[in-house]
N, C-alpha and C positions, 0 to 999 in steps of 0.2 A: 656655080651660082649660089649666093648666100641666101639664107632664109629671110633676111631682112629685105631682100629685093623682091620677094614674092608678094603677090596681092593678098588681100585678106581672104578671099575665097580659096586661093591656092593653099594658104596656110591652114584654113579651116578644114580643107580636105585632108591635109596631113594630120591635123589634130584628131579628126574622126578615126583615123587609122592608128591613133595612139602615140603620135609623135609629140613628146612633151617639150621639145625644143621649139617647135612651131607654136605651141601654146604660149611659151614664154615670150616669143616675138610678138604675138597678138596682144598679150597682156601689156607688155612694155609700150606697144604702139598706141593703145587706147586708154590705159589706166589714168593718165593725167586728165584727159578730157572728161572722162566719166566722173572722176573725183571732183573736178571743178563744177560740173553740172549738179551733182548731188549736194555739194557744199553751198552752191548758189541758193538752193531751195531750203536746205536744212540749217545752215549757219552753224554747223558743228562739224569740225574736221574729222573727229574720231568716228562719228556716226557715218559720215560720208565715206570714209575709208572702209568701214565695216560693210557698208552696202556694196561697194565696188568689189571687195574681196568675196562677199557672198555670191555676187553675180558670177565671178570667175570660177568659184568652187562648183556652182551648179552647172556651168558650162562644161567643166571637165567631167563631172560625174555623169552628165546626160549626153555627152558628146556623141555616143553611138546612136542615140535616138533622135537627136535634133537635126532637122533638115533646114538648115539656114541658107537662104538664097543671097541675102545681103547682110554680111556680118556686122558692118558698121551700124546700119539701121536697127538690126536686131538688138544689139547691146545697148543702144541709146534708148530704144523703146523699153527694154527690160529695166534699165536704170531709172527711167521715169516712173515705171510701174512700182519699183521698190521704194522710190522716194515718196510717191503719193501714198503708198501703203504705210510707210513709216509716219508720214504726216497725219494720216487718218488715225493710226493707232495712238499717236500723241494727243490728238484731238479728243479721243474718247477715253483717255487714260484716267483712272481714278484719282491720280495725283492732281491732274489739271482740274478735276471736279472739285476737290477739296480746296485748291488754291482759289478757284473762282467762287467759292461759297461766301455769301455775305450774311451778316447777322440779320438783315431785314427779311431774308428768305429762310426763316427758321423751320418752317413746315412745308412738306411737299403736299400738294393738293391731291385729292383722291383721283381727279381726272388725269393728272400726270402719271400716277401709279397705274391706273387702268390702261392708259396709252402705252406705257412701257411694257406692261404684261401682254397686251395685244401684239405689240411689235415682236416680242420674244416668241410668242406663239406662232406668229406668221413666219419668222425666221426658222423655227424648228420644223414647221410643216414644209416649208420650201426645201430645207435641207433633206428631209425625208424623201421628197420627190426627186431631188437631184441625185441621191444615192442610188436610185433605181435606174437612172439613165446610164448609158455608156460613159465611161470616164471622160473621154475627150469632149463629148457633147455637154456634159455637166460643167466641165472646165470652161468651155467657150461661153456657155450661158452665164456662168459666174463672173467671168471677166467682163461680159457685156452689161449685165443687169446690176451686178453688185459693185464691181470695180469701175463701172462707167467708161470702159475703153470703147473706142469706136471700132467698127468691123475691120478697117484697114490696120489698126494697131494690133488687134488680136491676130490677124493673119500674119503680120510680120513677126510678132512675138512667138507664135507657134510654128512658123515656117510653112503655112498652108495658104490656100487661095482665099480671097475674100468671099468668093462664091460658096466655098465649103463652110466658112464661118456663118454666112447667112442661112444656109441650109440647116446647119446644126442648131442655130437659134430657133428657127421655125419649128424644127422637130421637137425641141425642148418645150417651147411654148404650147404646141399642140398636146404634148403629153401631159403637161401640168394642167392645162384647161380640162382635159379629159378626166384626170384624177380629181379635180375640184368638183366637176359636174357629177361624177360618181359618188363622191362624198356627200354632196348636198341632196342627192336624189333619194 
């Protein structure tokens, strides 16, 4: 039986055991579709290619730890995550800010500066709380509240149940509320 006749799950099982030939089959099987999806959103072939390669590098590096139940769904959710991450980074890029700058808006108002500083303080404080949580719990909270992924997507991305995702988010929220209440008391 050739590797190309195996299902994605059978191939992934072999990949987790270290079989690089099975990995090549999975790569060849899904690369084109992932690239098309990334290109559809990004409109840049080289960035789309970079994202797809990054996905597969992470898959190979973390193969022993990833518990993937549905390989096809997992990589498509992962691809969407990376695309949205890239789009968000491009949106907040300083280069975009300079290009969007108009001469009519020559001064930044004090309220904009205050708002930006408050946002940075909030992010710093949130990150300090997340650092104290278990790594997986913080990762799930970050994907949910910062990256705005739905619980189902997080579950598929991390290879865990939706119930676990909900429990971890609840745990993180309780911890953060407790820390904020202690700080304000």
